[in-house]
C-alpha positions as CSV (number, residue, x, y, z in Angstrom):
1,M,-34.9,-4.2,-0.1
2,S,-34.3,-4.3,-3.6
3,L,-31.3,-6.8,-4.4
4,S,-28.9,-6.5,-6.7
5,A,-25.2,-7.5,-7.2
6,D,-23.7,-4.6,-5.9
7,S,-26.2,-4.5,-2.7
8,I,-25.1,-8.2,-2.0
9,R,-21.4,-7.4,-2.6
10,E,-22.0,-4.4,0.2
11,E,-23.8,-6.6,2.7
12,L,-20.9,-9.2,2.7
13,R,-18.3,-6.4,3.2
14,A,-19.8,-7.1,6.8
15,V,-17.6,-10.5,6.8
16,K,-14.3,-10.1,8.2
17,Y,-11.3,-12.0,7.2
18,P,-10.5,-14.0,10.6
19,G,-7.7,-12.1,11.9
20,F,-7.6,-9.2,10.0
21,S,-10.0,-5.8,10.2
22,R,-10.5,-6.2,6.4
23,D,-13.3,-8.0,5.1
24,I,-13.9,-10.5,2.4
25,V,-14.8,-8.6,-0.5
26,S,-11.9,-6.4,0.0
27,F,-9.6,-9.5,0.0
28,G,-11.0,-10.1,-3.5
29,L,-12.8,-13.6,-2.3
30,I,-16.1,-12.7,-4.0
31,Q,-16.1,-13.5,-7.8
32,D,-19.3,-13.6,-9.0
33,I,-23.1,-12.7,-7.7
34,H,-25.8,-14.0,-9.6
35,L,-29.7,-13.2,-9.0
36,H,-32.3,-15.6,-10.3
37,G,-35.7,-14.1,-9.5
38,D,-35.7,-14.2,-5.6
39,A,-32.8,-16.5,-5.7
40,I,-29.2,-15.7,-4.8
41,H,-26.1,-17.5,-6.1
42,V,-22.9,-16.3,-4.9
43,V,-19.1,-17.5,-6.2
44,L,-16.3,-17.6,-3.2
45,E,-12.9,-18.4,-4.6
46,H,-10.2,-18.8,-2.6
47,S,-6.6,-20.3,-1.9
48,I,-6.8,-20.8,1.9
49,E,-5.1,-23.6,3.6
50,D,-6.8,-23.1,6.9
51,A,-9.8,-25.1,7.1
52,G,-10.8,-23.4,10.0
53,V,-10.5,-19.8,8.6
54,L,-12.5,-21.1,5.5
55,E,-15.3,-22.6,7.7
56,R,-15.3,-19.0,9.5
57,I,-15.7,-17.1,6.3
58,R,-18.2,-19.8,4.8
59,R,-20.4,-19.6,8.0
60,G,-20.2,-16.0,7.8
61,A,-21.1,-15.2,4.4
62,Q,-23.8,-18.0,4.5
63,A,-25.5,-16.1,7.3
64,V,-25.5,-12.8,5.6
65,L,-26.7,-14.3,2.3
66,D,-29.6,-16.3,4.2
67,G,-30.7,-13.0,5.9
68,L,-31.1,-11.5,2.5
69,A,-33.1,-14.3,0.8
70,P,-34.1,-16.9,3.3
71,G,-34.3,-20.2,1.9
72,S,-33.1,-19.1,-1.6
73,A,-29.3,-18.3,-1.1
74,E,-26.3,-20.4,-2.6
75,L,-22.9,-20.0,-1.6
76,E,-20.9,-21.9,-4.1
77,I,-17.3,-22.2,-2.7
78,R,-14.1,-22.9,-5.3
79,R,-10.6,-23.3,-4.8
80,K,-8.2,-21.4,-7.1
81,G,-6.3,-23.6,-9.2
82,G,-3.8,-23.2,-12.0
83,S,0.1,-22.8,-12.8
84,T,2.2,-20.5,-11.2
85,A,1.7,-17.8,-13.4
86,Q,-2.2,-17.9,-12.6
87,A,-1.3,-18.0,-9.0
88,A,0.6,-14.7,-9.0
89,A,-2.2,-13.3,-11.1
90,Q,-5.0,-14.5,-8.6
91,G,-2.6,-12.9,-5.8
92,R,-1.3,-16.2,-4.2
93,P,2.0,-17.8,-4.1
94,G,2.6,-20.5,-6.4
95,P,3.1,-24.3,-5.7
96,G,4.8,-25.3,-2.8
97,S,3.5,-22.4,-0.3
98,Q,0.8,-23.5,1.9
99,Q,0.1,-19.8,2.9
100,T,-2.1,-16.9,1.6
101,I,-0.7,-13.5,1.1
102,P,-2.3,-12.2,4.5
103,Q,-0.8,-15.2,5.7
104,R,2.9,-14.8,4.9
105,L,2.6,-11.3,6.2
106,A,1.4,-12.1,9.6
107,G,4.9,-10.9,11.1
108,I,4.3,-7.6,9.9
109,A,2.0,-5.3,12.3
110,H,1.3,-2.4,9.9
111,I,1.6,-1.9,6.3
112,V,1.5,1.9,5.1
113,A,1.0,3.0,1.3
114,V,2.3,6.2,0.3
115,A,0.6,7.2,-2.6
116,S,-0.2,10.1,-5.3
117,A,-2.5,10.3,-8.0
118,K,-0.2,12.3,-10.0
119,G,3.4,12.1,-10.8
120,G,6.2,14.3,-10.3
121,V,5.2,15.2,-6.6
122,G,8.0,13.6,-4.7
123,K,6.5,10.7,-3.6
124,S,9.5,8.3,-3.6
125,T,11.4,10.9,-1.8
126,V,8.7,10.9,0.8
127,A,8.2,7.4,1.2
128,T,11.9,6.8,1.4
129,N,12.4,9.5,4.2
130,L,9.6,8.3,6.1
131,A,10.7,5.0,6.3
132,L,14.1,6.1,7.6
133,A,12.6,8.4,9.9
134,L,10.4,5.4,11.4
135,A,13.6,3.1,11.6
136,R,15.5,6.4,13.5
137,S,12.5,6.4,15.9
138,G,13.1,2.8,16.8
139,K,10.7,0.8,14.6
140,R,11.6,-2.3,12.4
141,V,10.8,-0.9,9.1
142,G,10.5,-2.6,5.4
143,L,10.2,-0.2,2.2
144,L,8.6,-1.9,-0.9
145,D,9.1,-0.1,-4.2
146,A,5.9,-1.1,-6.1
147,D,6.6,1.4,-8.8
148,V,7.4,-0.9,-11.4
149,Y,7.5,1.4,-14.5
150,G,9.8,3.9,-12.5
151,P,11.6,2.3,-9.8
152,S,13.2,5.3,-7.8
153,L,14.8,3.4,-4.6
154,P,18.2,1.8,-6.0
155,T,18.9,5.4,-6.6
156,M,17.5,7.0,-3.7
157,M,19.5,4.6,-1.2
158,G,22.6,4.2,-3.3
159,V,21.8,0.5,-3.8
160,G,23.3,-1.6,-6.8
161,E,23.4,-5.2,-5.4
162,K,20.9,-7.9,-5.9
163,P,18.7,-9.6,-3.3
164,V,19.6,-13.0,-2.2
165,I,17.5,-15.9,-3.9
166,T,16.9,-18.9,-1.6
167,E,16.8,-22.4,-2.6
168,D,12.8,-22.2,-2.5
169,R,13.0,-19.0,-4.6
170,K,11.9,-16.3,-1.9
171,M,13.8,-13.0,-1.7
172,I,15.7,-11.5,1.1
173,P,15.4,-7.9,1.4
174,I,18.6,-5.8,1.1
175,E,19.1,-4.1,4.3
176,R,20.5,-0.2,4.6
177,D,20.4,2.5,7.0
178,G,17.9,0.1,9.3
179,I,15.7,-0.8,6.9
180,K,15.0,-3.8,4.7
181,M,14.0,-2.8,0.8
182,I,12.9,-4.6,-2.2
183,S,12.4,-3.2,-5.6
184,I,12.2,-4.3,-9.3
185,G,15.1,-2.1,-9.7
186,F,17.4,-4.3,-7.6
187,L,16.4,-7.0,-10.5
188,V,16.7,-5.5,-13.9
189,P,19.3,-3.4,-15.5
190,K,19.0,0.1,-14.6
191,D,18.3,1.2,-18.3
192,K,15.8,-1.5,-19.2
193,A,12.4,-0.4,-19.9
194,M,9.5,-2.3,-18.1
195,I,6.9,-2.7,-21.1
196,W,4.5,-4.7,-18.9
197,R,0.9,-5.1,-18.9
198,G,-1.3,-4.8,-16.0
199,P,-1.2,-8.3,-15.1
200,M,2.2,-8.3,-15.2
201,V,2.5,-5.4,-12.7
202,M,0.0,-7.0,-10.3
203,G,1.9,-10.5,-10.5
204,A,5.4,-8.6,-9.6
205,V,3.5,-6.5,-6.7
206,Q,2.1,-9.8,-5.5
207,Q,5.5,-11.7,-5.6
208,F,7.2,-8.9,-3.3
209,L,4.3,-9.3,-0.9
210,A,4.5,-12.9,-0.8
211,D,7.7,-14.2,-1.5
212,C,10.0,-11.6,0.3
213,I,11.3,-12.8,3.9
214,W,10.3,-9.7,5.5
215,G,10.5,-11.3,9.0
216,E,9.0,-9.2,12.0
217,L,8.4,-5.7,11.1
218,D,6.6,-2.9,12.8
219,V,5.7,-0.9,9.7
220,L,6.1,-1.8,5.8
221,V,6.2,1.0,4.0
222,V,5.1,0.7,0.3
223,D,6.0,3.4,-2.3
224,L,3.1,3.3,-5.0
225,P,3.3,4.2,-8.4
226,P,1.3,7.2,-9.4
227,G,-2.5,7.1,-10.5
228,T,-5.1,4.3,-9.9
229,G,-4.6,1.3,-11.5
230,D,-3.4,-1.9,-11.2
231,A,-0.4,-1.7,-8.5
232,Q,-2.8,0.2,-6.1
233,L,-5.7,-2.0,-6.6
234,T,-3.6,-5.4,-5.9
235,L,-2.4,-3.9,-2.8
236,V,-5.7,-2.8,-1.4
237,Q,-7.5,-6.3,-2.5
238,Q,-4.7,-8.5,-1.4
239,V,-3.5,-7.1,2.0
240,P,-5.1,-5.2,4.7
241,L,-3.5,-1.7,4.8
242,S,-3.1,0.1,8.0
243,G,-3.4,3.6,6.2
244,V,-2.5,5.7,3.3
245,V,-0.2,8.8,3.2
246,M,-1.6,10.9,0.2
247,V,1.3,13.2,-1.3
248,T,0.6,16.8,-3.1
249,T,2.1,20.0,-4.3
250,P,0.0,23.1,-3.6
251,Q,-0.7,23.5,-7.2
252,E,-4.4,22.9,-8.4
253,V,-3.5,20.5,-11.0
254,A,-1.6,18.0,-8.5
255,L,-4.7,18.7,-5.8
256,I,-7.2,17.6,-8.7
257,D,-5.6,14.4,-8.6
258,V,-5.0,13.8,-4.9
259,V,-8.8,14.1,-4.6
260,R,-9.2,10.9,-6.9
261,G,-6.8,9.2,-5.0
262,I,-8.4,9.8,-1.9
263,Q,-11.8,8.8,-3.2
264,M,-10.4,5.7,-4.7
265,F,-8.7,4.7,-1.5
266,E,-12.0,5.2,0.5
267,E,-14.2,3.3,-1.9
268,T,-11.8,0.3,-1.5
269,N,-12.2,0.9,2.6
270,A,-8.4,1.5,2.8
271,P,-8.0,4.6,5.9
272,I,-6.3,7.7,4.8
273,I,-3.7,8.7,7.4
274,G,-3.4,12.1,5.9
275,V,-2.5,14.6,2.9
276,L,1.1,15.7,3.1
277,E,2.1,18.8,0.7
278,N,5.7,18.5,-0.5
279,M,7.8,21.1,-2.2
280,S,5.6,23.7,-0.3
281,G,7.9,26.6,-0.6
282,F,11.4,27.8,-1.2
283,V,13.4,29.7,1.3
284,C,16.5,31.3,-0.1
285,P,19.5,30.1,1.4
286,S,21.2,33.8,0.9
287,C,18.4,36.2,1.9
288,G,15.8,33.8,3.6
289,H,13.1,35.1,1.4
290,E,10.5,32.6,1.0
291,E,8.9,32.3,-2.3
292,D,5.6,29.9,-2.9
293,I,6.7,28.8,-6.3
294,F,3.7,26.1,-6.2
295,G,1.4,28.1,-4.6
296,K,0.3,28.1,-0.6
297,G,-1.9,25.9,1.4
298,G,-3.4,23.7,-1.0
299,G,-2.8,20.6,0.9
300,R,-4.4,21.8,3.8
301,R,-7.5,23.0,2.2
302,T,-8.0,19.3,0.5
303,S,-7.6,17.6,3.8
304,E,-10.2,20.1,5.4
305,R,-12.6,19.6,2.4
306,Y,-12.6,15.8,2.7
307,G,-12.2,15.4,6.6
308,V,-8.5,13.8,6.6
309,P,-5.8,15.1,8.7
310,Y,-3.2,17.6,7.3
311,L,0.3,16.0,8.1
312,G,2.3,19.2,7.4
313,S,4.3,20.5,4.5
314,I,7.6,19.6,3.3
315,P,9.8,22.8,1.9
316,L,11.2,22.7,-1.6
317,D,14.8,22.1,-0.4
318,P,17.7,21.6,-3.0
319,A,19.3,19.8,-0.3
320,I,16.6,17.3,-0.3
321,R,16.6,16.8,-4.3
322,K,20.6,16.5,-4.1
323,S,20.4,13.7,-1.4
324,G,18.3,11.6,-3.0
325,D,20.2,11.8,-6.3
326,D,23.4,10.9,-4.2
327,G,21.8,7.8,-2.9
328,R,21.8,9.5,1.1
329,P,18.3,10.7,1.7
330,I,18.3,13.8,3.9
331,V,16.9,11.8,6.9
332,A,19.9,9.8,6.7
333,S,22.6,12.3,5.4
334,H,21.5,15.7,7.2
335,P,19.1,14.2,10.4
336,D,19.5,17.6,11.7
337,S,18.3,19.7,8.9
338,A,15.0,21.2,8.5
339,G,13.8,18.9,5.7
340,A,14.8,15.8,8.0
341,R,12.6,17.3,11.3
342,G,10.0,17.5,8.7
343,F,10.0,14.1,7.9
344,A,10.2,13.2,11.3
345,E,7.1,15.0,12.3
346,V,5.1,13.4,9.5
347,A,6.5,9.8,11.1
348,D,5.2,10.9,14.4
349,S,2.0,11.5,12.7
350,V,1.8,7.9,11.1
351,V,3.0,6.2,14.4
352,R,0.2,8.0,16.7
353,F,-2.5,7.1,14.0
354,L,-1.1,3.4,13.8
355,Q,-1.2,3.4,17.7
356,A,-4.9,3.9,17.4
357,R,-5.4,1.1,15.3
358,T,-5.4,-2.5,16.1
359,P,-2.1,-4.1,14.8
360,R,-2.4,-7.0,12.3
361,R,-0.7,-9.0,15.4
362,A,0.3,-8.6,18.7
363,S,3.7,-6.5,18.7
C-alpha cells in the first residue's frame, strides 16, 4: 500500500478513545504526520490525565503504525501546555482541571446536535422544541446554544437572568421547563454584537462543554449555528456525538445546503439521525386550504438520496413562531397542538435512534 499522511490518518481511525465510540483522529489527538522514505513519524498531542487511558491509546496507535511500517514507525507523544487561553483554543479545560472535555461530559448519556447548513430554516425553533419534547417524555435534558453570533435561546425560552458562576469559575446552567440551558446570550447584553474570530468562537463552545455543571443527563441537545465552520468542527472533534438532526425547508436553495451539511458530518464520522423538513406547508386556519409556500417533499427526497432517515415535517404555523417570540415554545405553551405533536414525533424518532446505540455511559 502506498502511504500518505491521509492514508495513515485513516488507518489511525481504528484506534478508539477508551470508553467512547469515537476514534483518536476525530478527537483531534493526531497533530502531525511525517513521511521520510519508508519511515513514519506521527505526533500525538494530548491533555489526558489518566495514565492508563493514555497508555491504551499509545499501544493502539503504535500497533497500527508498526503494521504500516514495521521497524520504521515512530510515535511521538506530546503533552499540551500553555495558558488558559491556549487551553481553550486546544479544546481542554484550563489550569486546575484534571479532566479532558470527554471526561467532564461523562455524566451525559447522549449528545445530539441540531444543525443546518443554511440560516433561516428554523433550526433553533426545532432544537428548543425537541429538547422540551424529550423532557416531556421523561428524559433528563440539557440544551446548549452554540450559536455564538446569533443566540436565540434567551428569547425563545423567555430567560433573562445570568447563570450562577461558582468559586472555581464553573457555570451552573439555568433550568426552565425541566431542561438545563446555557447560551452566550445569558452572559452578554441582548443587543451586543459578537464580533469574534474563529478561535474565540471555538473557545466559547469548548467552555460551555467543559466548564458547565451539567450533571446527569440522558440527552444534551446542541443548537449549532448555521454553516459548516468552527463551531461545528469544534463539536465533532472534541466530543463523541451520538447523532445529528439536519433541519431544512422544502425549497431547493435550502436543500442544496443541507446536502453540504450531511457530507460534512459524514466525513467527520458523526452519525446522521435524519432530516427534518420545517415550514413544510401552511394550512389556512379559516378555510383549511393547504398551501405549499416553500415547495413540498424536498426533505424526503434528500433523505432518500443520501440514505438517511426522514424524520417528518413541521408545518408553517404562525402559532409556532409566536410562541417562540413570546418565550414559551409551542411544546410548552400548547402541548396538544398539531405543531407540538409533530415535535413529539421527532423526539420519539430521536429516542429510538439513541436506544439502538451504545450510550456513552451506563444509564
